[in-house]
N, C-alpha and C positions, 0 to 999 in steps of 0.2 A: 391145239398143237400146230395145225396148218397155218393159222393166223400168225403165230409166233415166228414160224419159219419165213413166212411171207414178209413180215416186218423186218427181220434180220437181213433178208435178201435185198429189200428196198433200201435199207440204210447203207448196206455195203455198196450197192449200185450208185447211190447218191454221192458217197465219198469218192468212188472211182470217177464219177462225172466231174466232181469239183477239182480233183487232182488233174484230170485230163484237160479241163478248161484252163487251169493255171499254166500247164505246159504249152498249150496252144497260144495263150496270151503272151507268154514270155518269148516264144519263137517269133511272134509277129512284131515285137518291139524293135526299134532301131538300136544299134549299139550306142552305148554312152560315150561321150567325148573323151573322158579320161581313160576308158578301156582302149580306145583307138590310139591314144597318145602313148600309153605304155607299150602297146604292141609294136608301134612304129619305132619307139625309142630302143626297144630290145634289138631290133634289126639294124638300126642306123647308128646308135650310140655304142661305141666300144667300152664295155665295162671291165673287160678282162684284158689288161695290157701286159701280156707276157712277151718277152723277146726271145 
């Protein structure tokens, strides 16, 4: 019984560790060029031309 609980806890902790590693890796990546272009275009390009 104790071994089963220990196994479940270890599996859950390894899943949490993998998800945390993915979050840390994504935060460290530089922004993609097309993401920057769309962000800048939203600010500079008028798409709503109401008078």
